[in-house]
N, C-alpha and C positions, 0 to 999 in steps of 0.2 A: 426440556431444560431452558431456563430463562437467560437470555443474553441481551445486552444492550445493542442498539442499532445506531450507526452513524452514516454520514454521507461525506464523501471527499469533495472539497470545494473546487478542485481544479476543473471539474466537469462543467462549471458555470463560466469558463473562459475568463474574460477580463472584467466580469462583474466583481465589484470590490467585496472585501471580506465582510463588511457590515451587512450589505444586502444579501450575501450568500447565507450568512448566519441567520438573518431574519427569516429567510425562506425555509431553511432547514428546521429552525425552531417552530415556525408556524405549522409545519407539516407533522409535528409531533415526534421528531427524532431526538435521540439522547445526546448526540455529540457529533464531532467532526473529525475527519482526517484532514489536517491543515496543510495547504500549500501556499506559501507566501515568499516574496523576495526578502530574505532576512537582512539584506543591506538597506532596504527601504522601509520595511515595517518592523517596528520594535516588538519585542516579546510582551512588553507592557501594554501596547495597543491590542495585541491579540488576546491577551488575558482579559482585558476589559470587555472586548466585544463578546467573547464567549461567556463571561460572567453575566453580562447584561442580558443575554439570551438563554441563560441557564443551560449551556451546552458544555459537555466534557470535551477535552481534546484527547483523542485516542492514539493518534500517531501523527508524524510529520512526514510529508513527501519531499524528497530532495530535488534540487535542480539537477541538470545533466552533467555529471563530471566523471572522469575516467579513472577509476581505481585500479585498472589493469594495464594501463599504458606502459610500454617498455621504457619510456623516457622518464627519468626520475623527476625532472622538473614538472612534467605534465601530471604525474602521479601525485606529486607533493601538493599541487594546486587542489586536486580532488580531496586529498587527506585533510588539508587545511580547511576546506569548505565544510566537510563533514564534522570536523572538530567544532567549528562555529555552530553548526546545526545542533550538535549534541549539547553545547553550552546553552543554546537557545531553548532547547527542550527542557533542560534542567530548570530554567526560569519559568517554565509553563506547567510544572508539576510532574515532570518525568514521563512523558508519553513515549511510546515506541518510536525510534528513529528508523524509518525505512531506508534500506540500502539496495541498490541494484547496479547492474552493469551499465556502462556507457551506452546509451541509445544511439544507434548509428545507422547510416544509409548502407544497406547490405550490398549495394552495387560496388562499394569499395572493397576490392578483393584483398588488398594487402593491409589489413588492419594491424596496427602496431601495438599489439597487446598480448598478454599471456595470462593464463589462469594462475600461474605461480605468483605473479605480481598482485592479482586479485586477492589471493589468500593472504599474502604478506600484508596488503593494505588493511584487510579485514581484521587481522591479528592486532595491528597497531590501533585501529579504531575501537576494537573491543576492550583493550587495555585502558584507553583514554575514557571510554564510556563507563567502564566499571567504577572509575574514580568519581564519576558524576552520578552514580547510582542509576544509570540509564541502560535499558535493554535496546539492542539493535535488532532489526528484523530484515533478513535478506529475502527479497522477492524474486523468484524466477519469472522471467518475461517470456518471449517467444522468439522463434527463429527469424522473424522479420525485423526484430529490434536489436538482438544481441547475439553473442557467440557461444558462451560457455555454460551458463546456468539456465537451463530451459525446463527442467523437470524436477519432480520431487526427489528422484535418485540423485540428480546433480546437486541440489541444494543440501541434501543430507550429507553427501560426500564433502561439500564445502564446510558444513558445520563441523564434521568430524576432523577435517584438516586444520581448521582454525582452533578448535578445542577451547572454546570460551563459553562459560555458562550463561553469559548475557547476550550471546548471539542466537537469536530465535529465527523462526520462519514465518514469512507472510505468503499465503496462497491466494491466488486470484483466479476465479473460475473462468474468466475470459481467456486468459493465457493457457490455463489447464486444458480447456476444450481443444486448443490447437496442438498441445504437446503430449498430454498424458494418454496412455492406453486405457486407464481406468481411474476416474477421478476419486472414487471411494478408496481405492487402494493407495492412492497418493496421500489422501487425508490420513489414513492409518499409518502410513510410513512416517509422516511428520509428527504425528500424535503429540507427545509431551512438549515438543519444541514449537508447536503452532501458537503464535501469539495474536495474529490478525487474520481474519478471513474476509476477503473482498469478493463481492458477488456482483455479477451482471449476467444476463442471459448470453447464449452463444453468439448473438449478433451485437452484443453490448447494449441491448435495449433492456427494458424492464423484465422482471421475472414473468414467465409465461408467454413472452413475445418471441422466444427462440425455442430451441430444442433441448435445453439442458434439464436433466432430471434433478431438481433441487430437493424433492421429497426424500429421495434416497440419500442425498448428501447430508441432509440435516439429521437423519437417523444415524449416519456414520459419525457426525460430529458429537451426537449424544453418546454414541458407543465409546468414543475416546475421551468423554467428559470434557469437551472443549467449553470453556467458560469465558473466553475472550469476546470482544465485540464482533459484530457483523457490519462490514463497511460496504455501502452501495457505491459502485462505480459505473453506473449506467451513463453512457456518453454518446454524443453524436459521432459518426464514423470518422470525421476528420479532426476531432478535438484532441488536443495534446495539452499538457500542463503549461500554463503561461501564455497560450495563444488566445486570440479573440474568440468569443462564442461562435461556434461553427455550425449552428443550426437553430431551429425554432425553440424559443424558451419555454413555451407552453408544452411543447412535445417532451422536452426534457423533464419537466415537472410531472407530466403524465407517466413517464417511465418510473419515476421515484414513487409516485402514489400507487401505481400498479404493484410495484414490488412491496411496498409497505402493506398494502391490502393482503397480499399473499402471505406475508410473514405473520400478520395479525391472525390469520386463520390457523396457523400452526401453533397450537396450544403448548407444545412441548419445546418450542424453539426460541421464545421471545419474552422480553420484559413486558 
């Protein structure tokens, strides 16, 4: 099955959007998962950069806000940010808006949040996004980053609780390797709700540089008739969205090229 392939630009650290787009386009990818400071970079600027490099925008990565916080004022700040991100996405052609839990230091034992409030916030955002003809995509992370939504079982339960047709699922093989008993069963569980599939090997390097069985995964994606994009999220170990580049730039491009080469060999998986 043919699918478009993109790269998330946060892996390039503080390299600006123009340079990131230039690299991604020059390597022959179809589009991007875009991470920008929406208070500093306008949607018009993003649209021009992507159009200039003939790249699609598949999804938007959010900044780190707490949709599950027990305190209404903290939660409202998060909801207001996501509403701005939804409006921003509507101006870019309606990409999927990624949602996730607040990424936190797990040494903090008394986290002031609850899954009840996460569900409540997602309901509010789904209603708002529906008016803008936008799909949200909730991404499970892992136990070192968050508390509630770690697995396919967790995210499907969240989807069922929110009960909104425009709330979809984003799966990331790096996090799945840490939390899922069986990655292929996780894909099947999410099936029709899966909107974005993010990939990196088990060590977050390029495909083939870790121990993830991607061949079987792509057969499973074919089995569920997944037609959405494949997003590469290969990254240096200490890289986080918005931080300076945390490693060698050429090594990062090697991860991307290695992954693209593998994908190009999979005749049934790729555009």
